[in-house]
N, C-alpha and C positions, 0 to 999 in steps of 0.2 A: 781874472784879467780885468783891468779897469776900462771903463767905457771911454770912448773918444770924447774929447771936450767939445762943447757946443759951438766954439768959435774956431775949430780946427780948419786948417787949409789942406784939402785933399785933392790929389791928382789921380785920375784913372787912365792908364795907358792900355789900349786894346787895339792892336793892329790885326784885323781879322776881316772875314767876309761879312756880307750883310747879316746873315743869321746870327753869327757869333757877336756881332756888334749890338744887335737888338737884345741879345740875351744879357747884356750888362745893364740894360735900362732899369731893372729892379734894383740893381746895385746902386746906380746913380740916385734913384729915388730914396733908397734907405740911407745913403750917406747924408743927403741934404736934410732929411727928416731928423737925423741924429745931430747934425751940425747946422742949425738954422741961422746962426750968426757967423758961420764960417764962409769959406770960399771953395767952390767945387770946379775943378778943371778937368777937361777930357781931351786926350789926344787919340785920334783914330787914323785909319788908313785914308789917304787922300781921296780914294774912290768910294769910301763907305761913310765918311763923316756926315754926309748929307742926311742920313737917317736919324741923326741926333739933333739936327737943327730944330730950334723952337722949343726944346725941352726946358721948362721953366726952372728946373733944378740946377742946370748947368750954367755956371757963371762965365766960363770961357771954354770955347771949343776950337781946337786946332788939329793939325795933321802932323803925322810923323811916319817914317818908315825905318826899319832896322838900319838901312844904309845911311840915312840922314842922321840917325841918332848918334853916330860916331863923332859928328862935328858939332853937336849941340850941348849946351849946358856947362861948358868949361868955365865960364865967368859967372856962373850962378852963385847966389848967396843963400842957397837952400830956401827958396821961396815957399816950399810946400812942407807941411808937417808930415804928411803921409803920402806915399805913392803906391798905388796898386797896379801891378804889372801882370797882364795876362799873357800866356804863351811862354816860350822857351828861347827867346832871342836874347843872347848875351848883351848885345849892344843896347837893347832897351833897358835892361837891368842896370847896366853901367851908367846910362844916361839918368835913370831914376835916382841912382845913388849920388849923382852929382847935384841934383836939384831938390832932393827931399831928405828930411832928417831920418825918416823911417821907411824902409822899402818892404813891401809885402808881395810875395809871388808864391806860386806853387813850387815845391822843392824841385830843384834843377838837377840834371845829371852831373853837373860840374860842381864839385865841393867848393872850389874858389868862388863861384857865383853865390852859393849858399851862404858863405861867410859875409857876403854884402847885405844879406837880407836880415831885417829886424824880425820878420816871421817868415819861415819857410813852411808853407802849408802842405799838409799831407791829407789824403782822403780818410774821412772817418769811417767809411764803409766802402765796399767795392764800387768802383766808378760806374759800372753798368747798373747799379741800383739807385744811382742818383739822377734826378732830373737835371738837365743842363743848367737851368736857373739856379737850382740848389748848389750845383758845382761852382758857379760863378760867385754865389754869395758867400762861399767859404772864405774868400779873401776879405770881405767886409767883416765877417764874423771874427777874423783874426785881430781886427782893430776894435772889437767889442760892440760891433753893430749887428743887430738882429732885425728881421722883418718877417711878417707873415704875408706881405703883399708881393706875390710872384707875377703879377700881370705885366706883360710887356707894354711898352709905351711908344707912341709916335705922335707927332704934332704936324698937322697940315697948316699951311698958310692960307688965309682967306682967298687970296688971288689965285692960288693953285686950284682950290676947289671951284672957283668961278670959271677959270679957263677950262677945267675938265668938263664942267656942265656945258660950256659953249661948244667944246669939241664934240661931245656926245650928241648935242642937239643938231649939229651940222652933219654928222656922219652916220647916225644910227636912226632908223625909222622912228618917228614920234610915238607910234603906238606899240613899239617893241617892249614887251614885258612878259616874263621876267628877263632882265639883262644878266647873263651868266658869264663869268670869266673862267677861262681854262688856262692854267699854268702847266704847259705840256712837258716841260724839260727841266732837269736840274742842270748844273754846270758840267762841262764835258768830262772832267776827271771823276765824276761820280754818276755817270750816265746809267749805271746799273739801277739807279733809283727811278728811272723813267718808265712810265706806263706805256704800253704799246699804242702807237698812233691810231691803229684801227679801233682800239678800245675807246679812245676819245671820240672817234667818229660814231661808234655805236651808242655811246652815252649821249652824245649830242642829238642823235636821231630820236632817242627815247624822250629827251627833254622837249624836242620840237613836236613830237607826236602828242604829248600830253599837254603841251602849252603852245598852241599854234601861233601865238604872237610873240613867242620868245625869240631872243637874238643872243648870239654867242660872240664874245670878244676873246681872241686868242692872244694871251700875254707872253712875255718873254723877251730875251735880249736878241741881239743881232745873230747870235750863233744858232738860234732856233727859228729864224725867219723862213727858211725853206720849208720846214715842217709845218709852220703855221699857215703858209700860203697853200700848201698841199691840202691841209684841212679845209681851207676855204673852198677848194674845188670839189670836195666830197659832199658838202652841204651848201650848194650855191645859193647866194642871196640871203642866207641865214647866219652867215659867219663873217666876221670882220677881223682881220689880223692887225694887231698893233705891235707885234713883235719887233723890237729894235727901233720903234718910232719915237718913243719918249725917253727922257732921262728918268732917273729913279723916282724923284719927287712928283713929277707929273704922272708917272705910272701909278704911284700911290694914290694920287688925287682921283684918277680915273677909277681905280679899284674901290674907293670909298662910295661910288655911285652904283656899284653892282648890287643886284638882288641876291646873288650867290656867287661864291668863289669856289672853284674846284681845282686842286693843284697837288702836284707831287712835292715831296720834301725838299725844299730849296729856300733861298733867301726870300723871295716874294711871299712864300707861304708863311714864314716867320713874320714878315711885315703885316700880312693880313691878320695874323694872330694878335697884333696890337690895335687893330681897328675894331669897328663894331658892326660888321656885316656878317651874315651867315657864311660859314665856310666848311668845306669838306676837304680833309687832308689825307693823302695816301702815303703810308710809311712802309719802307722796305724792312724786312725782318732784321737786317744788319744794323739798322738805325730805327728801332721801334718807337712808337709813340710815347711809351713811358719815359723816354729820355728827352723827347723833343716837342711833343704836342703842347700848344700853348695852355698854360694853367690859368685858373680863375676866369675862364673864357666861356661866356654863354654862346649859344647858337653855333656849336661846334660838332661836326660829324667826323669821327676818326675811323679810318679804314686801315687796319693793320694787316700786314702780310700774314697768310695762314700758317706759315712755317714756324716752328719753335726755334729758339736760339740754337739748340743742339744740331738741328738739321739745316741751319742757314749758313750761307757764305755770300760773298760779294757776287758770285756767279748765279745765285738764285734768281730766277726771272720774275720780274714784276708782273708778268702775264698771269701768274697764279692768283692775283687779285682779280676777281671776276667783275664784269660790267654790272651784273645783278647786285653784287655787294655794294658797289659804289652808288648805283641807282637808288637803292634802299635809303641811303643817307641823304642823297640829293632830293628825293621826293619828299621826305619828311621835312627838310629845312625849307624847301620851296613853299610848301604849304604854310609853314610858320611865317615865312617872309611875306607872302602875299595876303595873309590873313589880316594884317594890320596895314594902315596907310603908311606910305613912305614919308619919313621925316628928314629934315635937314641933317647932314652928318654932324656928329658931336665928337669932341676930342675925348680920348680915353686916358684916364689917370691910372 
């Protein structure tokens, strides 16, 4: 297969949640590296496009939904040489076919859609054996683009980091260190990935016992606000809930100032995977770390569910991950984090 031309115009369409949007960032990097003289565009879900803002490889960033795609691109003159379409939304593939010369997507269930594709990509090995980044890169590979850089990427704006510092200075005791973030919940449709709240309380108590000046920020969206406020009551004066307080980018800026992040498998955990702070991530056996944990990522503590694939289902309780197992990773990373002086946050490539 011939490699993509260095001046090619490529469009990436990925209407997905936060985590799956971030999982395409190695694809975006790889395309721009292969096409330094070309143009790279990206269309994402209106509520997720913010995670791609500021990426230097993306020349144009916009939003789209399957519903809106029905009405777009009819007057297009095929402004893109290639369009990579993630997912199985027929309207997105039809839209891509209107605006691009060559459309690449995973093989669809509908053969009429497959006939619109220049490349209908199939898995080279069982999907459960592929890391999610490798899976996303299969579409780039179909265009002759290869990469060994699987690191997720995110870019803060300077004013976001400044505003986060100001908020922390005004709301968190000045002597509080380490500052630890807890992501206590996934999204409601995958709540089976949530660790019991009492376990977070017990983990917080261990942290505070070993680090008397520590403070805990409870992260999350509006849907986890009640749980976050309950956690505040269990460790009074030592926990601050910011669940539902900030938008996505301000939340990311606050997280960049943490000494440690501890979270269940969900969008913000993928986001932290693109940052440069120590992190501990908890994975349900139905979504193991071999598929989802950030790659090429230092300062990472992975806690997998003890069940094997054969004995796991969505109903398998996360409570089977013990506090002791998580504390072991937390203690190790806190020691590393506090062994060196705190530096200004840096962008990750």
